C-alpha positions as CSV (number, residue, x, y, z in Angstrom):
1,M,0.0,0.0,0.0
2,S,1.3,3.5,-0.8
3,T,0.2,7.0,0.0
4,S,0.5,10.2,-2.0
5,T,3.9,10.8,-0.3
6,E,5.3,7.3,-1.0
7,R,6.4,5.7,-4.2
8,E,6.5,2.0,-5.2
9,L,10.0,0.7,-5.6
10,D,11.4,-2.7,-6.5
11,L,12.8,-4.7,-3.6
12,D,16.1,-6.7,-4.3
13,L,15.6,-10.1,-2.7
14,S,18.9,-11.7,-3.9
15,N,20.1,-11.9,-0.2
16,A,16.8,-12.9,1.2
17,S,18.0,-16.4,2.1
18,R,21.1,-15.2,3.9
19,G,21.1,-15.7,7.7
20,V,22.1,-12.7,9.9
21,W,22.5,-12.1,13.6
22,L,20.6,-9.6,15.8
23,V,23.1,-8.5,18.5
24,K,22.1,-6.5,21.6
25,V,25.0,-4.7,23.3
26,P,25.1,-2.7,26.6
27,K,24.6,1.0,26.3
28,Y,28.2,1.7,27.5
29,I,29.5,-0.3,24.5
30,S,27.3,1.5,22.0
31,N,28.4,4.9,23.4
32,K,32.0,3.9,22.9
33,W,31.4,2.8,19.3
34,E,29.5,6.0,18.5
35,K,32.5,8.0,19.6
36,A,35.0,5.9,17.7
37,P,36.3,7.1,14.3
38,G,35.1,5.1,11.3
39,N,38.5,3.8,10.3
40,I,39.6,1.8,13.4
41,E,38.9,-1.7,14.7
42,V,36.4,-1.6,17.5
43,G,36.6,-5.3,18.7
44,K,37.1,-8.9,17.8
45,L,34.5,-11.6,17.7
46,K,35.6,-15.2,18.7
47,I,33.5,-18.2,17.9
48,T,34.5,-21.5,19.5
49,K,32.8,-24.6,18.2
50,I,33.4,-28.0,19.8
51,P,31.6,-31.0,18.1
52,G,28.6,-32.0,20.0
53,T,28.3,-28.8,22.1
54,K,26.8,-25.4,21.6
55,A,29.0,-22.8,20.0
56,E,30.5,-20.2,22.4
57,V,30.8,-16.6,21.1
58,S,32.8,-13.9,22.9
59,L,33.6,-10.3,22.1
60,K,36.8,-8.4,23.1
61,L,36.7,-4.6,22.7
62,A,39.8,-3.2,20.9
63,D,42.3,-1.2,23.0
64,S,41.7,1.8,20.7
65,V,38.1,1.8,21.8
66,M,38.9,1.4,25.5
67,S,41.2,4.4,25.3
68,I,38.3,6.7,24.2
69,K,37.4,8.1,27.6
70,E,36.1,11.4,28.9
71,T,37.1,13.1,32.2
72,G,35.5,11.3,35.1
73,E,34.2,8.5,33.0
74,E,34.3,5.0,34.5
75,D,36.3,2.1,33.0
76,I,34.2,-0.5,31.2
77,P,34.8,-4.3,30.9
78,Q,36.8,-5.3,27.8
79,Q,35.8,-9.0,27.7
80,H,32.1,-10.1,27.0
81,R,30.3,-13.2,26.2
82,L,27.3,-13.5,23.8
83,D,24.4,-15.7,24.7
84,V,22.9,-17.2,21.5
85,T,19.2,-17.8,21.0
86,T,17.9,-19.4,17.8
87,V,14.9,-17.6,16.2
88,T,12.3,-20.2,15.2
89,R,8.8,-18.7,15.7
90,Q,9.4,-15.2,14.2
91,M,10.1,-14.0,10.7
92,L,12.5,-11.0,11.1
93,G,14.3,-9.4,8.3
94,V,17.0,-6.7,7.7
95,F,16.4,-4.1,5.0
96,S,18.4,-1.2,3.6
97,H,18.2,1.3,0.8
98,I,20.6,3.4,-1.2
99,P,19.1,6.9,-1.6
100,A,19.6,9.2,-4.5
101,N,19.7,12.0,-1.9
102,P,22.1,11.0,1.0
103,D,20.2,13.3,3.4
104,A,16.9,11.5,2.8
105,V,15.6,9.0,5.4
106,A,13.0,7.4,3.2
107,P,12.9,6.5,-0.5
108,E,12.0,9.5,-2.7
109,S,12.4,8.5,-6.3
110,K,12.7,5.6,-8.7
111,D,16.5,6.0,-8.8
112,E,16.8,4.6,-5.2
113,Q,17.3,1.0,-4.4
114,L,15.8,-1.2,-1.7
115,F,17.5,-4.4,-0.5
116,M,16.6,-7.2,1.8
117,E,20.0,-7.9,3.5
118,G,18.9,-11.2,5.1
119,R,16.7,-13.0,7.5
120,I,17.5,-13.0,11.3
121,V,18.2,-16.5,12.4
122,Q,19.9,-15.9,15.8
123,K,19.6,-13.3,18.6
124,L,22.7,-12.6,20.7
125,E,22.7,-10.9,24.1
126,C,26.1,-9.4,24.9
127,R,26.9,-9.8,28.6
128,P,30.1,-8.7,30.5
129,D,32.1,-10.9,32.8
130,A,31.2,-10.3,36.4
131,D,34.7,-8.9,37.3
132,K,35.8,-6.1,39.5
133,C,35.6,-3.6,36.6
134,Y,31.9,-4.4,35.9
135,M,31.0,-4.4,39.5
136,K,32.5,-0.9,40.0
137,L,30.7,0.3,36.9
138,K,27.4,-1.1,38.1
139,K,27.9,0.4,41.6
140,A,28.4,3.8,40.1
141,S,25.3,3.4,37.9
142,I,23.1,2.5,40.9
143,R,24.5,5.5,42.9
144,R,23.7,7.9,40.0
145,A,20.1,6.5,39.8
146,A,19.6,6.9,43.6
147,V,20.4,10.6,43.5
148,P,17.1,12.5,43.8
149,Q,16.3,14.9,40.9
150,R,15.1,17.5,43.4
151,S,16.8,18.7,46.5
152,I,16.2,21.2,49.3
153,Q,18.0,24.5,49.0
154,T,18.7,26.8,52.0
155,L,18.2,30.5,51.2
156,D,20.2,33.0,53.2
157,R,18.2,35.9,52.0
158,A,14.7,36.5,50.6
159,V,14.4,35.7,46.9
160,Q,11.5,37.2,45.1
161,N,10.7,34.1,43.1
162,F,10.1,32.1,46.2
163,K,8.6,34.8,48.4
164,P,5.0,33.8,49.5
165,V,2.2,36.2,49.5
166,S,0.1,36.7,52.6
167,D,-3.1,36.3,50.7
168,H,-4.3,36.2,47.1
169,K,-6.1,39.1,45.5
170,H,-9.3,37.3,44.8
171,N,-9.5,36.1,48.4
172,I,-9.1,39.7,49.7
173,E,-11.8,41.0,47.4
174,Y,-14.2,38.3,48.4
175,A,-13.6,39.0,52.1
176,E,-14.2,42.7,51.7
177,K,-17.4,42.1,49.8
178,K,-18.7,39.8,52.5
179,K,-17.8,42.3,55.2
180,A,-19.5,45.2,53.3
181,E,-22.7,43.1,52.9
182,G,-22.7,42.1,56.5
183,K,-24.0,38.9,57.9
184,K,-27.5,38.1,56.8
185,M,-29.9,37.9,59.8
186,R,-33.3,36.3,59.7
187,D,-36.1,38.8,59.7
188,D,-39.7,38.2,60.9
189,K,-41.5,35.6,58.7
190,N,-44.4,38.0,58.0
191,S,-42.0,40.8,56.9
192,V,-40.2,38.4,54.5
193,T,-43.5,37.3,53.1
194,D,-44.6,40.9,52.6
195,M,-41.4,41.5,50.7
196,L,-42.0,38.5,48.5
197,F,-45.6,39.5,47.7
198,A,-44.4,43.0,46.8
199,A,-41.7,41.6,44.5
200,F,-44.2,39.2,42.8
201,E,-46.5,42.2,42.1
202,K,-43.8,43.5,39.7
203,H,-42.7,40.2,38.1
204,Q,-44.3,36.8,37.9
205,Y,-41.1,34.7,38.0
206,Y,-37.9,35.0,40.0
207,N,-34.8,32.8,40.4
208,I,-33.5,32.2,43.9
209,K,-30.5,34.5,43.5
210,D,-32.8,37.5,42.8
211,L,-35.0,36.7,45.7
212,V,-32.0,36.5,48.1
213,K,-30.8,39.9,46.9
214,I,-34.3,41.4,47.3
215,T,-35.0,40.0,50.8
216,R,-31.4,39.8,52.1
217,Q,-32.3,36.6,53.9
218,P,-30.2,33.4,54.3
219,I,-31.0,31.1,51.4
220,V,-32.1,28.1,53.6
221,Y,-34.5,30.3,55.6
222,L,-35.8,31.9,52.4
223,K,-36.5,28.5,50.8
224,E,-38.6,27.5,53.8
225,I,-40.9,30.5,53.2
226,L,-40.9,30.1,49.5
227,Q,-42.2,26.5,49.8
228,E,-45.2,27.8,51.7
229,V,-46.2,30.6,49.3
230,C,-44.6,29.7,46.0
231,V,-44.3,27.0,43.4
232,Y,-41.0,25.9,41.9
233,N,-41.1,25.3,38.2
234,L,-39.3,22.2,36.9
235,K,-40.2,22.6,33.2
236,N,-39.5,25.1,30.5
237,P,-40.0,27.9,29.7
238,H,-39.6,29.0,33.3
239,R,-37.5,26.2,34.6
240,N,-35.7,26.7,37.9
241,M,-37.8,29.8,38.7
242,W,-40.3,30.5,41.5
243,E,-43.8,31.9,41.2
244,L,-46.7,32.5,43.6
245,R,-49.2,29.8,44.3
246,P,-52.5,30.3,42.6
247,E,-54.3,31.2,45.8
248,F,-51.9,34.1,46.4
249,R,-51.9,35.6,42.9
250,C,-53.7,38.9,42.4
251,Y,-52.8,39.8,38.9
252,D,-54.8,42.4,36.9
253,G,-57.3,40.3,35.0
254,D,-55.9,37.5,32.8
255,K,-53.0,39.6,31.6
256,P,-49.8,38.0,32.8
257,I,-47.1,40.0,34.5
258,E,-43.9,40.3,32.5
259,P,-41.4,37.8,33.9
260,I,-38.0,39.0,35.0
261,E,-35.0,37.6,33.2
262,P,-32.9,35.4,35.4
263,M,-29.4,36.7,36.3
264,D,-27.8,33.3,35.7
265,A,-29.5,30.7,33.5
266,D,-27.6,28.0,35.4
267,D,-28.9,28.9,38.8
268,S,-30.8,26.2,40.6
269,S,-33.0,26.3,43.6
């Protein structure tokens, strides 16, 4: 399958039957090889085969690679063994291509060539000998991993970036507003009822926030009175709004009083 950005190219299968190895090496070896120049020997592979036994494979890093070392860098083991596993239940292949443009990472034109370099028949795991050099390297690695990424810092003077504020602006504004309004006290029930009747003479429907502002009563106390003299609408078009019970209504004829628009459509009872 190809997309508009991909082109169909022929795949060279002349080496498809060739068996290749998939070798996994420790990170410290791959780092050394990446730093090594391209024209030096990086190591020697030794295969020992005794009839009737499994082949033994070992790797010895070249002295030229071992000498590539930065300041403070730990020594690494030079001798390694390779544990061999035969691939039987997987079909793995190695592919390569020769681009017309060396900077390209994917085929771009018909001039490029694609190759199958072979089929992976064995996996090899590179493991170092458990000598003093490896143990020292492993110990240093564990110590580095145990160092916490964050640490406590003692400040000898006030730093603006870390200086806490006594209170946030929005908290101060809210406290001042509450102080200016004062604590809502319960008025006489008859007085609150009179205020409600006077409000409903102007408009037929109110939401709870508007009634709290008009009467300046605690919302719990106000709801107790509303449940006695009003009806709470649960359906549109006046959902979540209060109106007087039919026995308390005294509108002018059949003409309905213009309802007040709620301050917040999401207000509930």
